[in-house]
C-alpha positions as CSV (number, residue, x, y, z in Angstrom):
1,M,50.4,6.8,-11.8
2,R,47.5,6.2,-14.4
3,A,47.7,4.2,-17.8
4,E,45.7,4.0,-20.8
5,L,45.9,1.9,-24.1
6,D,45.0,2.8,-27.7
7,P,43.2,0.9,-28.9
8,E,41.3,0.4,-25.7
9,T,41.1,-3.5,-26.5
10,P,44.8,-4.6,-27.2
11,K,45.2,-6.5,-30.4
12,V,48.0,-8.4,-32.1
13,G,50.4,-5.9,-33.7
14,K,50.8,-2.1,-32.9
15,N,49.6,-0.8,-29.6
16,R,50.0,2.5,-27.9
17,V,50.3,2.9,-24.2
18,T,50.2,6.2,-22.3
19,I,51.3,6.7,-18.7
20,W,50.6,9.7,-16.4
21,V,53.1,10.0,-13.5
22,Q,52.7,12.0,-10.5
23,D,54.8,12.8,-7.5
24,E,53.5,12.4,-3.9
25,T,51.6,15.7,-4.0
26,G,49.7,14.6,-7.0
27,Q,51.9,17.0,-9.3
28,P,52.9,15.7,-12.9
29,L,56.4,14.2,-12.5
30,G,58.7,15.3,-15.5
31,G,62.2,14.0,-16.3
32,A,61.5,10.3,-15.2
33,A,63.0,7.3,-17.0
34,L,60.2,4.7,-18.1
35,K,60.9,1.2,-19.4
36,A,58.0,-0.9,-20.4
37,V,57.7,-4.4,-21.5
38,A,54.8,-6.8,-22.1
39,V,55.8,-10.6,-21.5
40,M,54.1,-13.7,-22.7
41,P,55.4,-16.4,-20.2
42,A,56.9,-19.6,-21.7
43,M,54.8,-22.5,-22.3
44,G,56.1,-26.0,-22.7
45,S,58.8,-25.9,-25.2
46,M,57.8,-22.3,-26.4
47,P,60.1,-19.8,-24.9
48,A,58.9,-16.5,-23.4
49,M,58.2,-13.6,-25.7
50,Y,58.6,-10.1,-25.2
51,A,57.1,-6.9,-26.5
52,P,59.2,-4.0,-25.2
53,A,57.9,-0.3,-25.6
54,E,60.3,2.7,-25.9
55,M,58.7,5.5,-23.6
56,S,59.2,9.2,-24.1
57,E,57.8,12.1,-22.5
58,T,55.5,13.7,-24.7
59,E,54.2,16.4,-21.9
60,I,55.4,17.0,-18.5
61,G,54.5,13.7,-16.6
62,Q,52.8,12.2,-19.6
63,Y,54.8,9.4,-21.3
64,E,54.0,7.4,-24.5
65,G,55.3,4.4,-26.2
66,T,54.3,1.6,-28.4
67,F,54.6,-2.6,-27.9
68,Q,53.6,-5.1,-30.5
69,P,52.4,-8.4,-29.2
70,S,53.2,-11.1,-31.7
71,M,50.4,-13.5,-30.9
72,G,47.0,-13.5,-29.2
73,G,46.9,-14.2,-25.5
74,E,48.0,-12.7,-21.9
75,W,50.7,-10.2,-22.1
76,P,51.2,-8.8,-18.4
77,L,52.8,-5.2,-18.9
78,T,55.3,-4.2,-16.4
79,I,56.3,-0.5,-16.1
80,E,59.7,0.5,-14.4
81,I,60.1,4.0,-13.3
82,E,63.3,5.8,-12.2
83,A,63.2,9.3,-11.2
84,D,65.3,11.8,-8.8
85,A,62.9,10.7,-5.9
86,G,63.7,6.9,-6.3
87,K,62.6,4.0,-8.4
88,G,59.7,1.6,-8.5
89,S,57.6,-0.6,-10.7
90,I,53.9,-1.4,-11.4
91,T,52.3,-4.5,-13.4
92,F,48.9,-4.5,-15.1
93,Y,46.8,-7.4,-16.5
94,L,46.8,-7.2,-20.2
95,A,45.7,-9.6,-22.9
96,T,44.6,-9.1,-26.5
97,G,41.0,-9.3,-27.0
98,R,40.3,-8.0,-23.6
99,K,39.3,-4.5,-22.8
100,G,41.5,-2.1,-20.8
101,L,44.2,-2.6,-18.0
102,R,44.0,-3.6,-14.5
103,C,46.6,-3.3,-11.8
104,A,48.0,-6.3,-10.7
105,T,50.3,-5.1,-8.0
106,C,48.3,-2.4,-6.5
107,G,47.4,-2.5,-2.9
108,G,43.7,-3.6,-2.0
109,G,43.6,-3.3,1.9
110,A,44.9,-5.9,4.4
111,D,45.3,-9.4,3.1
112,V,44.4,-12.4,5.3
113,P,47.6,-14.5,6.3
114,G,48.9,-16.6,3.7
115,T,47.5,-14.6,0.7
116,V,49.5,-15.1,-2.4
117,R,49.6,-12.7,-5.4
118,V,49.9,-14.4,-8.7
119,D,50.2,-12.2,-11.8
120,P,48.5,-13.3,-15.1
121,A,51.9,-14.6,-16.4
122,R,52.6,-16.9,-13.3
123,R,48.9,-17.9,-13.4
124,Q,49.2,-19.2,-17.1
125,L,52.6,-20.8,-16.4
126,I,51.4,-22.7,-13.3
127,G,48.1,-23.6,-14.9
128,I,45.7,-22.2,-12.5
129,T,42.2,-22.7,-13.0
130,T,39.1,-21.7,-11.1
131,G,35.4,-23.0,-10.3
132,R,32.5,-21.5,-8.5
133,V,30.9,-22.6,-5.4
134,K,27.1,-23.3,-6.0
135,Q,23.9,-24.8,-4.9
136,K,23.5,-28.2,-6.5
137,K,21.5,-31.4,-6.3
138,L,24.0,-33.7,-4.9
139,R,24.0,-37.5,-5.4
140,V,26.3,-39.5,-3.5
141,T,27.4,-43.2,-4.1
142,I,28.4,-45.2,-1.1
143,R,30.7,-48.1,-2.0
144,A,30.7,-50.8,0.7
145,A,32.9,-53.9,0.9
146,G,31.2,-56.9,1.9
147,S,30.7,-60.8,0.9
148,V,28.1,-63.3,-0.2
149,T,26.6,-65.2,2.7
150,Y,23.9,-67.7,3.4
151,D,20.3,-66.7,3.8
152,E,19.9,-67.7,7.5
153,T,16.2,-68.1,7.1
154,R,17.0,-70.8,4.6
155,L,19.3,-72.8,6.9
156,R,18.1,-76.1,8.2
157,D,19.9,-78.3,11.0
158,V,19.0,-82.1,11.0
159,T,18.7,-83.2,14.5
160,L,16.9,-86.3,15.9
161,K,14.7,-86.6,19.2
162,F,16.2,-90.0,20.2
163,N,19.7,-91.7,20.8
164,G,21.1,-94.0,18.2
165,W,23.6,-94.9,15.5
166,I,24.0,-93.9,11.9
167,G,23.6,-96.9,9.4
168,E,23.8,-95.8,5.8
169,L,25.0,-92.3,5.1
170,Y,23.6,-91.1,1.7
171,A,24.5,-87.2,2.4
172,N,28.1,-88.4,3.1
173,A,30.2,-85.1,1.9
174,I,29.8,-81.5,2.4
175,G,28.6,-79.9,-0.8
176,K,26.3,-82.7,-1.4
177,S,23.2,-81.6,-3.1
178,V,19.9,-83.2,-1.2
179,K,16.0,-82.7,-2.0
180,K,13.3,-82.3,0.2
181,G,11.9,-85.8,1.2
182,K,14.8,-87.8,-0.2
183,P,16.9,-90.0,2.0
184,L,19.9,-88.6,4.1
185,F,20.9,-91.7,6.2
186,T,19.3,-94.4,8.1
187,V,19.4,-94.8,11.8
188,Y,19.3,-97.7,14.4
189,S,17.8,-96.7,17.8
190,P,16.4,-99.1,20.5
191,E,13.8,-96.3,21.4
192,L,12.5,-96.1,17.7
193,L,12.4,-99.9,17.4
194,S,10.4,-100.0,20.6
195,A,8.0,-97.2,19.5
196,Q,7.4,-99.3,16.2
197,E,6.7,-102.5,18.1
198,E,4.4,-100.7,20.5
199,Y,2.4,-99.1,17.6
200,L,2.2,-102.5,15.8
201,E,0.8,-104.1,19.0
202,I,-1.7,-101.3,19.6
203,L,-2.7,-101.6,16.1
204,R,-3.5,-105.4,16.5
205,R,-5.5,-104.5,19.7
206,T,-7.4,-101.7,18.4
207,S,-8.9,-103.9,15.8
208,A,-10.3,-106.1,18.6
209,K,-11.2,-103.8,21.1
210,G,-11.6,-100.5,19.5
211,S,-9.1,-98.5,21.5
212,E,-8.5,-96.1,18.8
213,H,-7.4,-93.1,21.0
214,R,-4.1,-95.2,22.1
215,L,-3.4,-95.9,18.3
216,E,-3.6,-92.2,17.4
217,A,-1.5,-91.5,20.3
218,A,1.2,-94.0,19.3
219,R,1.2,-92.8,15.8
220,R,1.7,-89.3,17.0
221,R,4.8,-90.3,19.0
222,L,6.3,-91.5,15.7
223,R,5.4,-88.3,13.7
224,L,7.0,-86.3,16.6
225,W,10.3,-88.4,16.0
226,D,10.2,-87.4,12.4
227,I,8.9,-90.5,10.9
228,S,6.6,-89.5,8.0
229,E,3.1,-90.7,7.4
230,A,4.1,-92.9,4.4
231,Q,6.7,-94.6,6.6
232,I,4.1,-95.2,9.2
233,D,1.6,-96.3,6.4
234,A,4.4,-98.9,5.3
235,L,5.1,-99.9,8.8
236,E,1.4,-101.0,9.0
237,K,1.3,-103.0,5.8
238,R,4.5,-104.6,6.6
239,G,3.4,-105.7,10.2
240,K,7.1,-105.8,11.4
241,A,9.3,-103.1,13.0
242,Q,12.5,-102.1,11.0
243,E,15.9,-101.9,12.8
244,Y,17.2,-99.1,10.5
245,I,14.7,-96.2,9.7
246,T,15.5,-93.9,6.9
247,I,15.6,-90.2,7.9
248,L,14.4,-87.9,5.2
249,A,15.7,-84.3,4.1
250,P,13.5,-81.6,5.5
251,A,14.6,-79.1,3.0
252,S,16.3,-79.0,-0.4
253,G,19.6,-77.6,-0.6
254,V,23.3,-78.4,-0.1
255,V,25.0,-80.0,2.9
256,I,27.3,-77.2,4.5
257,D,28.3,-79.0,7.8
258,K,28.4,-82.8,8.6
259,Q,29.0,-84.1,11.9
260,V,28.7,-87.8,11.4
261,V,30.1,-91.0,9.3
262,V,28.8,-94.4,8.9
263,G,28.3,-96.0,12.3
264,S,28.7,-92.7,14.3
265,A,26.6,-92.6,17.7
266,F,24.5,-89.7,18.4
267,R,22.6,-88.2,21.2
268,A,18.9,-86.5,20.9
269,G,19.3,-82.9,19.9
270,Q,22.7,-83.3,18.5
271,Q,23.4,-81.5,15.1
272,L,24.1,-84.2,12.5
273,L,24.0,-82.2,9.3
274,R,23.4,-78.5,8.3
275,I,21.6,-77.9,5.0
276,A,21.5,-74.6,3.1
277,D,19.1,-73.4,0.4
278,L,21.4,-71.5,-2.0
279,S,18.5,-70.5,-4.5
280,Q,18.5,-67.2,-2.6
281,V,21.5,-65.6,-0.7
282,W,22.3,-62.5,1.3
283,V,24.9,-59.9,0.5
284,E,26.3,-58.3,3.6
285,S,28.4,-55.0,3.5
286,Q,29.9,-52.7,6.2
287,V,29.2,-49.0,6.1
288,Y,30.8,-46.4,8.4
289,D,28.8,-44.5,10.9
290,Y,29.0,-41.2,9.1
291,E,27.2,-43.0,5.9
292,L,24.4,-44.4,8.1
293,P,22.1,-41.4,7.8
294,L,22.2,-41.6,4.0
295,I,20.9,-45.3,4.0
296,K,17.2,-46.4,4.3
297,I,15.6,-49.7,3.9
298,G,14.2,-50.2,0.5
299,M,16.5,-47.8,-1.3
300,K,17.9,-49.1,-4.7
301,A,21.4,-50.8,-4.4
302,K,23.8,-52.6,-6.7
303,V,25.9,-55.5,-5.9
304,V,29.2,-55.8,-8.1
305,L,31.5,-58.7,-8.1
306,P,34.9,-56.9,-9.1
307,E,36.9,-60.2,-9.3
308,L,34.4,-61.6,-11.9
309,Q,34.6,-58.9,-14.5
310,D,32.4,-56.6,-12.6
311,R,29.1,-58.6,-12.7
312,E,26.4,-56.7,-11.4
313,Y,23.2,-57.5,-10.0
314,P,20.3,-54.9,-9.1
315,A,19.0,-55.1,-5.7
316,K,17.3,-53.2,-2.5
317,V,18.4,-52.7,0.9
318,D,16.6,-55.3,3.2
319,F,17.9,-54.8,6.5
320,I,20.2,-52.4,8.6
321,Y,21.8,-54.0,11.4
322,P,20.9,-52.3,14.9
323,F,24.6,-52.5,16.3
324,M,28.2,-51.6,15.4
325,E,30.7,-54.2,14.7
326,G,33.4,-53.4,17.6
327,D,36.5,-54.1,15.7
328,T,35.9,-52.0,12.8
329,H,33.2,-49.6,14.1
330,T,31.0,-50.3,11.0
331,T,27.4,-51.4,10.7
332,R,26.2,-54.2,8.4
333,V,24.0,-53.6,5.5
334,R,22.0,-56.5,3.8
335,V,20.4,-57.1,0.6
336,V,18.9,-60.2,-0.8
337,L,19.6,-61.7,-4.3
338,E,18.1,-64.4,-6.1
339,N,20.2,-67.3,-7.1
340,R,18.4,-69.9,-9.0
341,D,21.5,-70.5,-11.3
342,G,23.7,-71.0,-8.2
343,F,26.2,-68.8,-9.6
344,L,26.6,-66.9,-6.2
345,R,28.5,-68.6,-3.7
346,P,28.8,-68.0,-0.1
347,N,32.1,-65.9,0.8
348,M,32.4,-64.5,-2.8
349,Y,33.9,-60.9,-2.4
350,A,31.4,-58.1,-3.4
351,Q,31.0,-54.4,-3.3
352,L,27.7,-52.9,-2.5
353,H,27.0,-49.4,-4.3
354,L,24.3,-47.4,-2.8
355,K,23.0,-44.2,-4.4
356,A,21.4,-41.6,-2.0
357,K,20.0,-38.2,-3.4
358,L,20.5,-35.4,-1.1
359,G,18.8,-32.7,-2.6
360,K,20.2,-29.3,-3.0
361,R,23.5,-28.6,-1.1
362,L,26.1,-25.8,-1.1
363,V,28.9,-27.6,-3.1
364,V,32.6,-26.8,-4.2
365,P,34.6,-28.7,-7.0
366,E,36.3,-31.8,-5.4
367,S,39.7,-30.6,-7.1
368,A,39.6,-27.2,-5.1
369,V,39.7,-29.0,-1.5
370,L,43.3,-29.6,-0.2
371,Y,43.8,-31.8,3.2
372,S,46.2,-30.6,5.8
373,G,45.7,-32.9,8.8
374,R,42.3,-32.3,9.9
375,N,41.9,-29.1,8.1
376,R,40.2,-28.6,4.7
377,I,41.6,-25.9,2.8
378,V,40.5,-23.9,-0.5
379,F,42.0,-20.9,-2.0
380,L,39.6,-18.0,-2.7
381,D,40.2,-16.0,-5.7
382,L,39.8,-12.3,-4.4
383,G,40.6,-10.6,-7.6
384,D,43.8,-8.6,-8.6
385,G,45.8,-11.7,-8.5
386,R,45.1,-12.4,-4.8
387,L,44.6,-16.1,-3.8
388,A,43.7,-16.5,-0.1
389,P,43.5,-19.5,1.8
390,R,40.2,-20.4,3.7
391,K,39.5,-23.2,6.1
392,I,36.2,-24.9,5.4
393,K,34.0,-27.6,6.9
394,T,32.9,-30.4,4.5
395,G,30.1,-33.0,4.5
396,Q,29.1,-35.5,2.0
397,R,31.1,-35.8,-1.3
398,N,31.0,-37.7,-4.7
399,R,33.6,-37.8,-7.5
400,K,33.1,-34.4,-8.5
401,W,31.5,-32.2,-5.5
402,I,32.0,-31.7,-1.8
403,E,29.4,-30.4,0.3
404,V,30.3,-27.3,2.1
405,L,28.7,-26.8,5.8
406,E,31.0,-23.8,6.8
407,G,33.4,-21.2,5.3
408,L,32.1,-20.5,1.8
409,E,29.2,-19.0,0.1
410,A,27.4,-19.5,-3.3
411,G,29.2,-17.5,-5.9
412,D,32.6,-17.7,-4.3
413,T,35.6,-18.4,-6.9
414,V,38.0,-21.1,-5.8
415,V,41.1,-22.3,-7.3
416,T,40.7,-25.8,-8.8
417,S,44.1,-26.3,-10.5
418,G,47.5,-25.5,-9.6
419,N,46.4,-25.0,-5.8
420,F,49.3,-27.3,-4.5
421,L,51.8,-24.9,-5.7
422,I,50.0,-21.9,-4.4
423,A,49.7,-23.9,-1.1
424,A,53.4,-24.4,-0.8
425,E,54.0,-20.7,-1.1
426,S,51.2,-19.7,1.1
427,K,52.7,-22.1,3.8
428,L,56.3,-20.3,3.3
429,K,54.8,-17.0,3.9
430,V,52.7,-17.6,7.2
431,G,54.5,-20.9,8.5
432,V,53.5,-24.5,8.4
433,E,52.0,-24.3,11.9
434,S,49.3,-22.1,10.6
435,W,47.9,-25.0,8.5
């Protein structure tokens, strides 16, 4: 069967359609009864509209009729034929403003399993849209959860090299701010008291006999016990040993751990206090193993505090840890942030955003990909209303595009909307197990 339109490009209003019908031998088939109707499918609250054509035989095997679309759009044209040899039907794609007719139900060779045929009316009703597979520069944003933590290079433990007892305790609470060179606490130690008296005795003897090397050795011993030069000079001027010596802060920061109270006894090497300098902090986040190839030391990053109105800090990747976390099978990535105002506090929840530029990749629109277990499925638009499922292998992705490693080529047309309904019909045709 062959069909023609007059005008060749359908319009709103009167159009003529001519149908030539042949039998199996190719001879014109006369005496057949033809019904033709163009249908615009229902859309929202608007009902379906019909444009029927009364067909009459003008010559043997040639049938003509007119139909009148009432508005512009898709009007698929269905021809039903009834003759002595039997009956059948055929549907053509037809739209106002688009030239010619194209068969929607003609065969086009063997389809792959699961292929679905969708005529223009159903396509419009379902809301099917398509997109192209293309070569495109892909930029991927990795979002990794993490937290603010201490800069480990700025932690200082306060320990002493002798046994003793705590006297006054100035750094008396966790969170207390301390400044380098200012008093932390006083200590009493028989060893330290003996060392002071020994120094003073050698000092008196040195003025008489000139044994300066012994004096220097005694002074060095006090310095090794963290007694400052100013304190030693004060000891010389005073000429008398102190029972309680003041221990000064080795660095500025805040006390984050305290193991002593007033009167506590301690041993040489025991941690008494831990001081953290919070003017600079780390943010450590966990990234998955498949994201690691995209991350490089020095790449730009952004720290976001989602609980604090998405406050942002620019940063760079400072370190990638050389091992995986056993429980989560992730790797820690670290950035360093200045924190002069002290706003950032350890254990704050943070997100690390890393932007990786991958260059040109074969990509498919993100909305085109369906997930079925471990399979990634798209529907190829093969033309003539045929939509065929295709398994693909995917790589990196962003919010709009997914990298295609196998299964598609540049220029392929894929369904980007309505594919869930198409997938349901495809599964019914071939069986869910094929997916």
